[in-house]
N, C-alpha and C positions, 0 to 999 in steps of 0.2 A: 368287334366291327373289323370288316375287311379292309383291304389296302385303299387308301385314298388315292385318286388320280386327278391331275390338274387340267384345267381348261382356261384358256384367256377369254375371259368375257367380252372383252374389247374388240375380239377379231373374229369370232364366232357365232353363228346362231345357234339356237338349241340342237337342231338337228344335226348339225356340224359338229358340236360337241358331243354329241352322244357317238357318232361315228369316230371321231378323234380318239373319245375316251377307250374305244375298244381296241384301239392301235397302241395308245402310248402306254409304255411300261411294259410291253409284252415281252421283252427281253431285259434283263439287267444291264445289257452293255448294247451301246451302239456299234454300228459296224464301221467306223471309223477306222481306217489303217493308220499305221505309223511307222515310217521309216528312218527315224532318228535314233541314235543310239544316246546314252547320255552318262556323263560322269559329274561327281560333285567337287567344287573345291572349297576351301575353308572360308571364303569369304561371305559375307552376309549382305543382303539388300533388303531395304526398308520397303514395306507395303504401305502405301497411302501415308507414309510418314510417322505411323504409329506401331507397328511391328518389326520384328527382326525375323529374318528368313535366309535359309540357305540359298546360295547362288549356284547354279548349274552350268557346266560347261558340256558342249555337246559335239558329237563328231558328224562331220559333213557326209561320211558314209562312203567317199568316193577315194580318199587318199589317207584316212585314219587321223587327218589334222583335227585337234580338238580346240574350238573356240570359245570363249567365255564371255557371256552377255548379261546384262543385269535386267532383272525383270522389270514389267512395266509397272508405274508406280500408280497409274490412274485407275479408278474403280471402273469396272464394265458399266455402262450407262444402264444394260438392260437389268443389273443388279442392284442398282444405286438407291431405290425409292419402292416404297410398298406398292403393291399392286392388287387389283381386285379379281380375284380369282374363284371358281366355282369348283366345287368336290362332289364326286359322285360316289356313294358307298356301294362297293360290290356286293352283288347277290340281291338286289333289290330291283325293281322294274325302274325303267328311266322315266322319270316324272317329274314334274316341277316340284312335288314334295320331296324329292329325293335329293334336290340341289339346294344348296345354301351358300349364300356370300360370306367371305371372310377375308379380311386383309393379311397378307402373307409378305413377309420381306425376306429376301436372300441372306445368307450369311455375309458380313462384310469381308471380301477378299480382293486380290488383285490378279490379273492374268500374267503370266510369263510368257516368253516369246516363243516357247516351243509347244504351244496349243494347251498348256495346264493351268492350274489355277493354284494360288497359295491363300489360305484362309489366315486372316487376319486374327492372332490368338489374344489381341489386346481389346477386341470389340465383341467378344462371344456373349450370347445372352446369359443371364445369371441364372434363369430358370432351366432345368435340365430338360423340362417337357417342352417348354418353347425353343429350346436347342434342337431337340429330336424334330420338332415340326418344321424348323427352319433348315435343317440340315436335309430332310426328305426334299423338300421344295428345291433347294439349291442343287441336289443331284440330279432332280428331274430336268432343271433348266439347263444345267452343264451338259447333260446328255443330249438335250434337244438342240443345243448350240455347237455340238462337236467337239466339246472339251476332251482332254485325255487324262492325264494324271492330276490328282488332287492331293495336296500337301495339307495336313490338318495337325498344327502344333498345339498341343493341350500343356499348359503350364501346371506345374504341381499342385497349386491352389484350385486347379479345375479338374482335378482327377475324377471327380463323379462323372463327368462327360464321357471317360473313356468307355465305359461299357454300351453307352448309347451309340458312340460312333462305330464300335465292333459290331452292333447288332444290325447297323445299315451297312456292313460289308466293308469296312475300313480293317487294314491290317497293320500290326505293329511294323516298323521300320526300324527305329533305334530311339534309346532313351539317354538322356543326360540327368546330372543332379536335379535340375530344375524343370524338366520338362521330358514328355513323350510325344514322339513324332509318330503319326500315323498316314498312311497314304491308300488310295483308291483308283484303280486303273479302270477307265471306263470301256475303251474299244474292245473288241473280240480279240483274242490272240494273247500270245505271252506279254506280260508286263514289260515295258521298255524303260521304266523308272531306274535309276542308279540304286545299287545295294547299299547297304550300311559298309562301314569301314571293315575292310578284310584284313589288316595288318596292324601289328603293334612294332614300334621300332625301338631297339635298344642299342646301348653303346658301351664300349670297354675302352679304358684307357691304359695303354702300355707306356709307363713312365719310367725312364732309366737316366740314372745319373752319369757323371763323369768318372765315378768309381765303378761302373758298371754292375750298378745294384739297381734291381727292380723294386718299384713301389707295390707292394701285395698287401692283401687284407685277408682275414677269416671272418666270416659272416656269423651273426648270432643264430640266424634260423637256417637250417641246411638238411640235407638227406644224410642219414647215419653213414652212407659211404664216402661222404665229402668231408667227415669230421676233420681230418688231419690236413686238409687242401689249402695252400696258400694260393690265392688267385689275384688276378688284376681287378682294380675297382670297375664295377659294372652298375648298370642302371638303364631306365628308360627316360627318353626324351621327353620334354613337355609340349604341350600345344603350341604351335608356332614358333618352335625353337629349332635352330639349325643342329646338324649333326656335330659339328666341331664345337660349337658353344656348350652343347649338352654333355659331350664329354669332358670338356674342361669343368663344367660344373660338377658332374657326378663325382669326380675325384676330389674335388675341394670339400665337398659335403661330406664324403666317407673319410677322408684323411687328413683334412685341413692343409693340404700342399696345393700350393699356387702352380700351374702349369700353362705352357704355351702350345697350342696346336700345332703339330707338325704335318701329319698326313693321314688321310685313311688308308691303312695298310692292307684290309681285305674286309669282305663282309660275307656273313652266312644268311642264308635263306631257308628256312624249315617252316613246316607246316602242321596244322592240327595240333596247337599248343594250347596256351590258355584260353578258355572259351571257344576251342576249336579255331581260334584266328591263326593266321600264318604270322612268321616272325621274322623281321629283318634286324640283324645284329651287326653292327660296324665296329672294327676293331681300329682304334686311332692311336698313332704314336703321338706321346706328347712330351715336351721338354719341362723338366722342373725348373721353376723359379724360385723355389724356397725348398728348405729341407725338414723344417720341423713338423712333427705329426701330432695331429690332434683328432683322437678317433670319435666318430659319430657313435654315441651311445645307443641310439635307438635300432641301428641295423647292424653295426660292426663291433664284433668281439675284440680284434686286435688288428693293427696295421704295422708295419716295419719295411725297411729298405732290407732286401734280401739280394746276396750276390746270384747274378746271372745263372752261373754254373749249378748254384744250389737249387735255384728255383726250377731249372729245366729237369733236373735229376729227379724231381719227385715222382715218385710210382705213378699218380694218378695221371700226371703229364706224360710220362713215357708210354703209358698203356692206351692213352685215349688219342685215336687218330686226329680228331678235330683240334683238340687244343696243341699237340705236337705240331702239326702244320702251322699253326698261327704262330708259335714261337719260332719256328724255322723260318718263316717269312719275316718276323720282326728282326731277327738276327741276320738275314740275308740284307735287310734294308740298313741296318747298322753299318754294315761292310760295303754299302753301295752297290749292292749286287741284285738290287730290286727298286722300283720305282713305285711310290704309293700314288694316291689320287688328291689333288690339291682343289678346293673349292673356289670357283671363278664365278663373280657377279655377273649376270646376264639378264636382259631384259627380252621377252618374246614379243614379237609384234602381234601375235594372235590375241594375247590377252593384257598386253601392256604391264604386265606385272614383273619385278624383279625377283631372281631365284637364283640358286646355287646350282652349276654346272660342275660335276667333279671329274677331272681328267688329270693325266700326268703331262709336265713340261720338262724336258730336259735342257736345263740353262747352264751357263758357264760355271756356276757354283756347284754343280753337281755333275760333271763330265763323266764320272765312273758309273753313273746310275744307268744301268743296261736295259730297265724296263721289261724284263722278262722273268 
């Protein structure tokens, strides 16, 4: 059976339907342009009170300012109820015998404020065949009404719908433990939907006590070339976790030592690492609040307080330009010949959300900090 095409029985005569059906769906994309760029924030917005969806922030295109807005929660009235439609089977003559009536309902969804649609993952049809029919119908309606990007979130328990969506032209965007997100870009030209996350963020804690000893660890799992290396505790920050709290947590988890955040000393930006993602690694100076070490048996082989001069003298530190530079910066900060970055809580008028802005301020207690 060839492709089915849709006509609105309530607004067109049979001859009009015949002419319209020759034009409808002639191109898989509409010619609607799109001049707005997009980025995602981590906040979520509900659709119709029943689903959870990612909220997007968009650039106004003129000055690079990014503004964040919530998705419209009301369901488009054009898609809220079943409507009586006629279908024509391609390859047959246009006659009354080739048309039949059928009630078709669009997928439950809400419009975002950027010309796109977010499908409600909690109100998907149970039957894959019904989902396929409703998805085709919905795409046809969204194209006719000038929609742009379509977001389709399929929960893990509805994974049987993934191949159905892919056959209709949806593409993978990202996946988490409980769902996969697929997208469909309707207008002709390049897709303007934001991409998946491009970076992972790591932290390292440089902890030095009043005896000029550095808190160091040896990991259980390492490359053979790093077998004898004592290094600072490191790890990845969690979702919705600040850099400074992540550094304190990682040190506590790996060594059992309590610390207080002092400054971000430096950060490294590298590319094409795990899963071809970019990597941001923040080196944080921390002040120890306790001394007793309790090693994390899952990740850490050993931990100890090592004299700074012994730590710096390690061949792997001396031979590696990155490691050596980081230690040089930390030592300069100890001598107050360098200023790190402190987090300052600020609220942006553009999105109304608090965030941390990292910068240095030379105050009366740090008059020797030169900041260079």
